[in-house]
N, C-alpha and C positions, 0 to 999 in steps of 0.2 A: 672229468672223465678219468677213469682209473687206467693205469698202465698194466694191470694184471687181470687174468681171467679169474672167474669165480669157480672154485672147485667144489662141486656139491659134496663129494664124500668127505673132504676136509671139513667143510662146514657142519655136516651131520655128526662128525666125530667129536665136535665141541660141546655137545650136550646130550643128556640121557633121558630127561623127563618126557613123558608122553602127554600128548594133546596141548602142548605149549608152543605154538608156532613161533619161529624166529625169522626175522626179515633179513634177506641177504642182498636185495637190490630193489631199486624203485625205477619206474618208467612213467613219466607224467604223473598221474595221481594213483597209479597202481603199485602195489607192492608184490614182490615175489617172496614167498615165505616157505621155509622147510619145517617139517614136523615129523616126529616119530609118534606113531599111534599103535595102540594095542587094546583090545576089548572093545566094548560098545560105548559110543559117545552118546550125547543127548539128542533127542529129537528137537530140531530147531529149523528156523527159516531166516533168510536175510531178505527182508521186505523190499529193499531198494537196489539190490545188486545181484548179478549172477555170481557164481563162484566156480572156479576152475580146480579140479583135483587131477594132479599128475602123479602116477605111482613110479617112484624111483627104484625101490627095492621092496620085494615082498608082494602081498596081495591084499586087497581091500574090497569090501562090498559096500556100495552106497544103497542103503535101504530107503525106499520111499513107501508111502502108505499103500500103494497099489502094485509095486514091483520092486525088484532088487537088480542092481547093475553091478556085476563083478568086474573088478579091474586087476590086471597083473602089471608087473614091471613093464614100463614102456607105453602104457596106455593112460588115456585121459578121459575126463568127462566134465562137461559143463552142467551145473545145476542151475536152472533158471531162478531168477529172483522171485522170492515169495513161495517157493516150493519147499515144503517141509521134508527133511531128509535126516538120515543118521548114518554116519560112517561106522563101520564095524571091521575090525581086523582081528582074526583068531590069533595069529602070531604077529610079532612086531613088524610093522611096515613103515617105510620112509616115503613121505609124499612132498610134493610141492604144491602150494596153493597160490593162486593168482587172483587178487581181489583189490578193490579200492583201499587206499590208506584209511585207517580208522575203523575197519570192519571188525567187530567183536566176534571172536571164534564161536561163541555159543548163540549168536544171532539174538532172537527174541526170547530165548529160554532162560538165559542167565544160569546161576547155580554154581556148584562147586568146580565144574570144568572150565569156567571162565578164566582165560589166561590174561596176563598183563599184555597190553597192546603195544606195538611199536618197539619190540625188543629186538635188537640187531645181534647177529652173530658173525 
């Protein structure tokens, strides 16, 4: 157990690259990850798990094949497992993801946006 609170702004200041989630904490088998995002991500799904998006700063649109869900700072959305989605941020946006340890950021899509997994900040 840590003696210190985790400061999200401090953790976000430690990296600049987009679409590369950084782990800041674990609870049971779940990881809390921070990421900076900008532009359009790849269409993908996570077959075996839901994925939580929490917007810390900025705004994000979660695109689905049949709808789009806009999120602003202080809002969150749970993407059900197996549902194809694509995050899009016109301007840089800081988010927290909550998902099981080992989940690959690009899900079933792979490709150039696939980030190294389990990187702590």
